[in-house]
N, C-alpha and C positions, 0 to 999 in steps of 0.2 A: 504494500500500500504506500503510495506516495502522498506527501503532504504539501500540496500546492496552495498558493494563496487563493482564498475564496472571496465571495462578495462581502463577507462579514469579518474575515480575519486576513490581514496582510502583513508582510514582513518588511524589514528595513525602512523605517522602524516598525516594531510590533504594534499593530493597531487592531482593536476589536470594536466593531460597530461604531467606528469614529473616535473611540477613546484610545489615545496613544499611551503606551506603557513607557514611562520615562527611562531612557538609557538602555532599553532592551531592543535588540534587532530581531531575534528569532523568538517567536512565542512558544510557550510550552506545547508539546505535541498534541495533547488532548484538546486544546482550544480549537485546533483546526477541525476536529471531529465534533466538538460541541462547544460553540462559543459561549454558551450560558455558564461555563465554568469560571469565566473571568469575574473576579470580585466575590466569589463564594468562599466563605470561611469554613465550610464543611461539605462533605459529599452528600450526606443524606438530609441534614437539616430537619425541616418539618415535613418533607415530602417522602412518600413511601412508594417504591417501585412496584409493589404488589398490593393487592387489595386485602382487607382483613379476611375476606372469604377464603382466599388462597392460604393465608396463614393458618386459619382454623382447619382447613382441609388437610394440610400437611400434618399439623400437630395432633389433631383428633382423628382424622381419617386414616392416616398411616398407622397410628397406634392401634385402632380397631382392626385394620386390615392384617397387621402382623399378629395380633392376638388370635384372630380367626384362623389365619394360615398355619401358625405354629400349633394351635390346638388340634387342627385337622391332621397335620403331619404326625404329631405325637400319638394321636389316636390310631392312625393307620399303622404306625410302627408297632404299637402295642398289640393291635389286632392280628397283624399278619407276620410279625417277626418274633413271635414267642416271648414278647415282653409284656405279657398280660397283667402282671402285678407290679404296681409302682410302690415300692417300699420307701421308707425314709432314707435308707442307704442309697437307693437308686435315685431318689429325688435330689440328694445332695452330692452324689459322686458320678452320676450318669453311667453307673455300672463298671467304672474303672477300665473301660475297654475302648476308648476313643482312639482312632487311628491318626497317623502322622499328618495327613492333609487337613483333616478337620481340626486337629490340635493347632496346627499352624494358622489356619483361618481364624480360629477363636482367639489366638494370641494377637493377631493383627487387629481383630475387632475390638478386643478389650483395651488394647494399647492405643487405639485411635480415639482419642478424646476430642471434645470440642476444641481444646487447646492445640491439638495436633494440626487441625485444619486451619485454625484462626491465628493462634499465637506464632506459628512457624512463619506465616506471611508477614506478621507484625515485625519480627526480627529481620526479615528480608527488607522491609520498608525502612528499618532503622540502620542496619549494618551492611546491607548488600549481600553478596554471594556467601559470605562467611556465616550469616545467620541461618539459612536453611541447612547448611552442612552441619553446623554445631548442634542445631536442634535435632537433626536426624541421627548423627553419630553419637551425640551425648545421651540419647534415649534408646539407642539400639543395643549398646553393649550390656546393659542391665539384663535384657531379655536373653542375650547369648549366654551370659554368665549364670543366669538363673537356671539354665538347662542343667548345670552341674548339680544344683540343689534338687532339681526335679528328679534326676536319676538317683541321687542319694536318698531321697524320700522313698522311692520305689524299692530301694535296697533295704533300708533300716526301719521304715515305718509305713509299710504298704497298706495297713488298715486304717490309717489316719483319715479324719474328716476335715480337720483344720490345722493350721500351723500352731495355734495356741494349745491344741491337744498334745502336740509333740513337746511343746515347752513344759507343760504340766507333767508329762510322762518322764522327762529327763530332769527337770530342775525344780519341780514342786509348785506349791500354791502361790507363793509370793511372786515368783517369776511369771507364773501364769497370769496373775492379775496385772502385772506390769505390762507385759506384751499384749494383753488384751486391750489395754488402754491405747497403746500405740497403733494396734490394728484398727480400732474404731476411728482413731484420728485419720489414718490413711484413707479409709473408706469415705469419711465425711469430707475430707479435702478434695478428693477426686470427684465425688459427686457434686460438690459445690461448684467446682470449675466447669463441670458439664452444664449445670443450670445457669451459671453466670454468663457463659459464652452463648449458650443456646437461647436463653430468654432475651438477651441483648440483641442477638441477630434477628430473631423472630420479630421483635419490636421494631428494629431499624428497617427491615424489609417489608413488613406488612402492617405495622401499626397496632398489632395486637398488644394489649397492655402487658407490661413486664411482669407484674405480680400474677396476672392470670396465666400467662405463659409458664411461669415457674411452677404453677400448680397442675396445669394440664399436661406438660411434658412427662412427668413421672408416671402418669396413668397408662401411657402407652407401654411402659415397662412392667408396671404392676400386674396387669391383666394376664399376659402370657407367662410371666415368670412364676407367679403364684400358682398357675394352673399346671404347668409342665415341669417346673424345677430346672435343674442344671442342663438336662438334655434338651429341653425346649429352648433354653438360652443358647446352647451350642448350635442348634438348627437355625434359629433366627439370626445368630451372629454370622453364619455362613452367607446368608442372603444379604445381610447388611454390608458385609465386606465386598461382595460382588458389585453392589450398587455404588459403594464408595469408589471402587476402582474404575467403574464405568464413567463416573463423573470426572474422576482424576484424569483419565486419558483424554476425555473430551476437552478439558481445560488446557492441558499442555499442547494438544493438537491445534486448538484455536489460536493460542498465543504464538507458537513457534512455527506453525505450518500454514494455517488458513489465513490469518490476519497479518501477522508480522513474520519476520525471520530473526534468527539469532544476530545477524549483522545489523539489522535495523534496531533491535533492542539495545545492542552494544552502543550504537551511535546516539540513541536517545538518552542512555544513561550518561554518556560523556557530555551531552548538552545540559543535563540536569545539574551536574557538579560544576559546570563551567560558569554558572551565574555567580556574581559577587553578592555580598550581603545586601548592598544597596539595590541591586537589580531584583533580588528575591523580595525585598520589602515593597518595591514598586509592583511586582507581579501579584503579590498577595496583599493588595490594598483595594478598597472599593472603586477608586477612580484612576488607578494606575500611576499615581504620583507619589506613593510612599506614605501619604498622610493616613493616619488611622490604620496603619498596617497591622495585620494579624499574623505576620510571619513569626514573630517572637512573642513570648508571653511576658508577663511583668518581671519574671526572674531572668529574662534573657535566653530562655530555652527555646530551641526550634520547635515550631508547631506544625510546619509543613515540610514536605520533602523537596528541598531546593538548596543548591549550593554544595560546597564540599562537606564530606562526612568527617566529623571530628574523630580523631584517633585512628583513621584509616590511612594507609599509605597513599600519598598524593591526594588525599581526600576523596578517593574513588570508591564507588560501590563494587567495583570489579577487582577485588583483592581479598586474599585470605589474611593479609597482614592488618588485622583490625583489633585494636586493644579492647574495645567494648565487646566486639564479637567473641573474642577469646574469653573474656570475663563471663559473658553469658554462657559460653560453652562449659566452663567449670561449674557454674551454678547449676546448669542443666544436668550435668553428670551426677553431681552430689545429690541434688533433689530427687532425681528419678531413681536412684538406688533405693531411696526410701519408698517411693510409690510402686516399686516392683517387689522388693524383698519384704516389705512390711504389709503389703496388700494381700489379704486372704484370697482374692480372686485368682491370683497367679498360682498360689499353692493349690487352689481347688482345681485349676486346669491340669496341674501336674498329677494330682490325685486321680482325676478322671481319665487321663491318658493311659493306654496300655504301656507297659515298661519299654517295649521295643520302639514305641513312638514318642515317648516323653522327650528324650534328648533331641532327636531329629526334628520333632515338631517345634520346639523352642528355637532351635537354630534356624530352621526355614522360616518360621514366623518372624524372627528378628530381621532377617535379610529382606523379606518381602515388605515388612512394615517400613523399613528405611526409605522406601520409594515414596511413601505418602507425604511426609513433610518435606523431603528433599525435592521431589519433582513438582509438587504443587506450589511450594513457595518460590522455587526457581522460576516458575512461570508467572503465577498471579502476583506474588510478592514483588518481584523485580519489575514486572510490568507496571505496577502502581507508581513506582518512582520514575521509571522511564517515561511514562506518559504525563507525570506530574498531575495526577488527579487531585482534586481539592480535598484530600483526606487529611484531617488534622490529627494531632497526637492523641487526643482523647478517643477519637473513633478507632485509631489503630490499636490503642491499649485495650479497647473492648473487643478486639478481634474482627473489626469490620472491613479489613483490607480485601479479603477474597470476595465477599459479596459486592463490594464497590466495583472491583475490576470486572467481575462477571456481569454485573448490571451494565457497565459501560460497553463491554464488547458484545453482549448477546441480548441486552434488554431484559424484559421480563422473563424470558426463557433462562437466561443466565442466573438471575436472582432465584428463580424457582429451583434450578438444579443445585445451587449452593445450599438452599434451605433444605432440600431433600437429603443432600449429602450430610449436612450437619445433623439433621434429625436421626439419620442412620448411626452416626457416631455416638450421639447421645443415648439412644435406646440400647445400642449394643453394649457400650461400657456400663450404662446404668443398670441393665439387667444383670451383668456380671457382679457389680457392686451390691445389688440387692440380694442376690443369692449368697454372696459372701457374708454379708451382715447377718442374714437369716441363719446361716450355718454357725457363725460365732455365737449368736444368742442361743440357738437350740442346743448345741453340744457343749459350749464352754460356760454358759450361764445356767440355762434351764436344767440340763442333764447333770451338770457338775455340782451346782449349788442349791438348786430348788427341788428337783425330783430325780434323784439318782436312779430310781427304778423305772424311769420313763419308758413307755413302750414306743414302738415305731409309729403308731397312729398319733400318739401325743406329740412326738417330735415333728411329725409331718404337719400337724395342726399349728404348732408354734411357729414353724418355718414360714407358713403362709401368712399368718398374722403379722409377723415381723416384716415381711416384704411390703405389705400394705402400709404399716405404720412408718417404716423408714422412708417410703416415698412421700408421704404427707409431711414428715419432719423435714426432709430436704427441701421441699418447696418453701416452707417457712424460713429455713436457714438461709437459703439463697437470697430471699427478700431482705433478710436482716443484713447480710453482707453487702448487698447493693446499697442499702440505706446508709451503711457506714462509709460508703465511697470506695470500697475495695473492688478493683476491676479484675478481669481474668488474668491479665499480665502480672498484677501484684500478687495474687494468690499463687500463681505458678512459681514465682521466684521464692515465695515464702515457705512452700511446703517442706523443703529439706531441713529447715530450722526446727520444725516440730517433730518430724519422724526420722530424721537422718541418724539420730543417736541409737536407733534400734537395729540398724542394718548389720553392722559387724558382729554384734552378739548373736544374731540369728544365723549368720553365715557360720560362725564358730560352732553353734549348736549342732549343725549338721555335718561338719567336716573335721572338728578338732576334739579329740578325746579328753584333752586336759581343760576344756572350757568349763569355767566355774559358774554355777547358777547365781551365787551371791555376787560374783563379779559382774555378771550380766545385768542384774538389777541395778547395781551401783553405777555401772557404765551408762546404762540407758537414761536413768534419771539425772545423773551428773552431766552427761552430754547435753541434755535438753536445757538444764538450768544455765550451764555455761554459754550455750549458743544464744539463748534469749538475752542474757546479760551482755554478751559481746555485741549482739545485734543492736541493742538499745544504746549502748555506750558509743558504738560507731556512729549511729544516727546523731547523737548529741554532739560528738566531736566534729563530724563533717557538716551537719546542717544547723547546729546551734540550738536545735529543739528536737523533741521526740513527737512526731506526728506521722500521719499516713504517708505524706510526701517524702519526708526525710528517711523514713524507714524503708521506702521502696526503691532507693537508688541501687545501682548495680554493685557498687563497692561495699555498701552496708549489708546487702543481701548475701554477697559473696563471703564476707567475714562470718556471718551467722551460720551459713551452710557448712563452711569448712570446719568451724569449731565443733559443730554438732557431730559430724562423722569421725573426725580425726581424734578428738578428745575421748569419745566413747571407745573407739578402737584401742587407743593407748591404755586407757584405764582397764578395759577388759583383759588385755594381754598381760599387763603387769600383775593384776590381781590373780589371774589364772596361773601364771607362770611362777610367781614367787610367794603369794599369800595363801591361796587355796587351790593348789593343783589337783586335778582329778585324774583318774585313769578309767574312763568310762568304757564299758563294753557295749558297743552299739548293737550287738546281737540280742541284747535284752530289751531294747527300746520298744519293739512292737508288742512285747508281752504285756506292757502296761497300757496298751490302747485296746479298748474293747468295742466290738460291734454291738449293735442294738438288735438286729434281726439276723436270721440265718440266711443272709444274702451274700454268697461267696463269689459272685461274679467278679472276675478280675483278680482273684486271690488264689487261684489254683497253682499247682506245682510248676506248671509250664511258665506261668507269669512270674514266678519267683526263682527262676534259675539263676543262681549266684554267679556262675561263669558268664552268662549272657549279660547280666547287670554290670559286672566288672568291665566287660568289653565296651558296653555302651557308655560307661562313665569315662573310660580312657578316650573314647571317640569324641564325646562332647567337650571334655576338658581341653584336649589339644586344639580342637577347632574353635572353641569359644575363646580361649586365650589368644590364639593367633589372630582371629578376626577383630578382637578388641584392640590388639596392638596395632593392626593395620588402620582401623578407623580413627583412633585418637592420636596416633603418632605418625605412622608412615604416610598416610594420605596428606595430612596438613603440612608435614615437613617437605614432601615433594612439591607442594604448591608454593612454598616460600620463594624459590628461585624465580618464579614467574612474576613476583611482586604484583604490579598491576597487569591484569590479563590483557593479552593482545586479542585482536578480533578472532584469530584462528583458535587460540587457547579457549576463549569463551565459547566458541562454536562447539569445540570438543566437550567442554563441560556440560553444555546444554544437551548434546547428543547422549552423554552418559545418563543424564537425568531422564530423558525420554525413553531410552532403552531399558533402564532399570524399572521405570514405571510400567511399560508394556510387559516386560518379562515377569514382574511380580503379579500383575493382573492375570496373566495367562496361567501362571503356576497356581495361584491361590484359588482360581475359579474352577480349574479342571482336575487338579490332583484329588480333592475330596470326592468328586464324582467317580473318578477312576478307581479309587481304593474301595469305594462303597458300592460298586456295580452289582455285587452279589446281593447285598441287602436291598438295593433299589429294585433289582429284578424280582426278588422274593415278594416285596410289597406289591409291585405292579402285577405279578402273577396272582397274588392273593386277591387283589381287587378284581381282576378279570374273572377268576373262579367264583368270587362272590356274586358278581353281576350275572354270571351264567348259571348260578345256583349249583356249582360243582364244588366238591371238597378237594383241596390241594393235598399233595403227598406230604406225609409227615416228615419232618427233618430227622435225619439220622445223625446221631452224635456218638463219638467214641467215649469210653469211660475215662474220667479223670478223678484222681484222688486229691481233695483239697489239702493245701499245705498248712491250713490253720483251722483249728476248731473255734467255736464261738462261745464267748463267755456271756451267757444270758443274764439279764437282770435278776437279782435275788428276790424271792418272795418274802413278804413280811412274816408269814407263819413259819418259824424255824422248825417246829415239830412235825410239819407235814411230811408225808412219806416222799421218797425219791421221785416217784412218778408224777406227783401232783403239780410241782412247779412247771415241769415241762409241758404238761397237759394244759395248764392255765395259760402259759405263754403262747402255746399254739392257738388256743381259743382267742386270745387277744389280737394276735396279728392276723388270724384267719387267712393263711396262705392258700392259694389255689392248689389243689392236690396235683393237677396235671403240671402246673408250673414248677412245683417243688420237685417233681419227678425228673423234669428236664434239667433242673439245676444239679441234681445229684448225679445224673448220668452224663452231664454235658462236658465236652472237652473244649469246645469253643463257644462260650456263652455269648449271647447276642446282646 
C-alpha cells in the first residue's frame, strides 16, 4: 500500500484538512488512511466500534454456546467411550490419561491469558521488537521447566489431586496451610488479570458496562466447568486454542502480507522515531501548533508513540538493545515462575496427563505457546507504533493496542475477531483456574479439615459449589481492582512480588531430598515480607511517595520481584543444608496420599513403570534446560551484534514470527485429533449405531493389575465387622457394576 497525498492530507509540509502541522513535513502514516486521527488524544475515546448487541452476543452467546457444546461432547464421551461414571476422581483429574497433543493444547490454552494477547502488544508499543520477544521467552521457559516437575509428580506422587496435597504428605500441616495461601493468591491474581483485561476490552469495543462485563464473563466458564469438570475444561480448551490461533494467523497475514510488508513497517517505524520532541508535540496537539499538546503528561512522561525510545539503542524500536525491554524481561521471568509453579492448574494438567505424555506435552505446549505473544505482538504491537495510531499510554496499559490496530485495519470485523479471541483466552484460562480452586477447596480444605471421611459424591458437590462461588467472587474482585486504579499492566508486573517466594521451595519439594519443611515455610513467608518491604522502600526512594504510580515503575517492580524469589531460595537452601537437613525417601510420598473412590484409571502398573518414568525425566530435563538456555541467553546474545536491525534482518525476524505462528497453529490443531482418532471413531461409531438402533461391539481389554490399592475413608463405627464399611462405601458411591467390571479388567482405561 502506498501513501500518496490525498485531498485531505498533504505532505511538505504536513497538512490535514487545511491545518498545517508546524515543523512537520511527513504526516504520520495512519493520517493518510484516516485523517480524523489528527488532534485525537485517544483511539477509542467515547466512540465504540461495535454495538452493545455484539458485545453481549460474544460474552453471553459464546458462553452459552460452549456450555452446550462441551456438555454434549462430555455426554457423548460418557455414553459411547465406556466413561459412564463420573466420579470425583475423574471430575478433578480427567482420568489421568490425557495424551500429548491434548496436554499441549491445554497448556497453550491455560497459559494464554488476556495479558498474553493484550499486554504483549503493550510492551511492543513501549519497547519495540524486544518487548514481544521478552514477553514470549520470559513466559515460555517456566512451562518447559515445569515439565521436569510434571514427570517427577508422575514418578513420586501419581495419586495426587493437588500440589498442596503433596506439600501436606511431605512437610505437614503448617507447610500445607502456607502453600495453600500462596496457591489461592496465584489463582486470584491470574483470574483478576483475565477480568481486568477482558472487561476493559469489552467496554472499549462495544460499550458494555465494565462492572456488568466483569460479572457476565465468568458465567461462560461456570456453566460448563461445573457440569463436566476437568475433562470438559480440556475439551473446551482445545476448541478455544484453535480459534485463538485462527485469529492469530489472520492478524499476522493482514499486517505483513495483505496490507503492508515487513519493509514498509520497517520504514514506518524509522519515520516514527525520526520526529523530534517539538514535532511530536505539534503532531499531538488539537491545532497542530504544539499548544495544549497531549504528547507528554504533567510529569513529562510520553503518552503517545512518537519520537525516539528512551533506553533503546539509537532510540529505535528495531533493536534488542533496550534497557527497559530487558528490565521487563527479568520481571516477566521472575513473575511467571510464580504463576506457573504456584498455580494449581498446571499441577492439575500434569496430574491429568498420562506419564508418557506429561513431559512431551509441556515441552510442545511451551514451544507452541511462544508463537502467540511473539507473533501477535510483532504484528499488531509494532504496527501500532509504525502507523502512529492515537493510542495513549492509559489505553495501552489497559491492553487496548491489539483491538485498536485490528479496528483500524479491518473495521468492525477486526474488532469482533479480537473480542472473540480475547473471550476464548478468558474462558479457557478461567475454566482452568476455576477447577483448580475447586480442587484446592475440596481436597485441601473440605476433605482435610472439615470432613475427612468425605465421600466422592460430597467432594463432587463441593467442587461444583466452589466453581460457582469463585466466579461470583472474581467478578466482585475485578471491580474492586479497577476502582483502585490498578490496570492489567500493573497487576502483571506485581504478581511475582506476592507469589514469587513460593517457587523455589516447591521446586525443592519435588527434586531435593534434603529440602526442609520448616525451611520452606520460613523461606516463603520471609521472601514475601522482604519483597513487599523492598518494593515499598524502592517506591519511596525513587518516587518520593508510596502510591499506585510510584509502585508501578519498572525499577521498583523489578526490585520486589527479584527479592521475592532470590531471598526465598537462599533462605530455603541455607536452612535445609545447615539447620534442618532431611534425607527424605521419595518412594514413601505416594503412600501418604489417599484416593477417595476406587477409580484407578491412570494408576495401573503400565503407567507407573519406573524405567519409563526415568527415561522421560532425562528426556525433558535435557531438552527443557537446553531450550531455556537458548531462549534467555543464546537468542538475545546473537541479536546484540545487529544492534539496530537492518531492513533485511527485520524481514528475517518477521519471517520467523510468521513461520512459528503457522507451525504452532498446525501442530496444536491437528496433533490432538490424530492421537485421539480411535476415541473419535468409537464415539462416531456409537452415535451411528445408536441412530440405526444397533448395538456396537463390546470393547475388548487385556487384564491389568493395579499398582496401588485404595485407602477408603474410615467408618465412624469402629466395632463394625470387616465387611460393613466396604458395603457402606459401595452403597454411597453407587458405582455402575458394568463400569467397575471394565475398570478391573481394563489394560487401557479410557
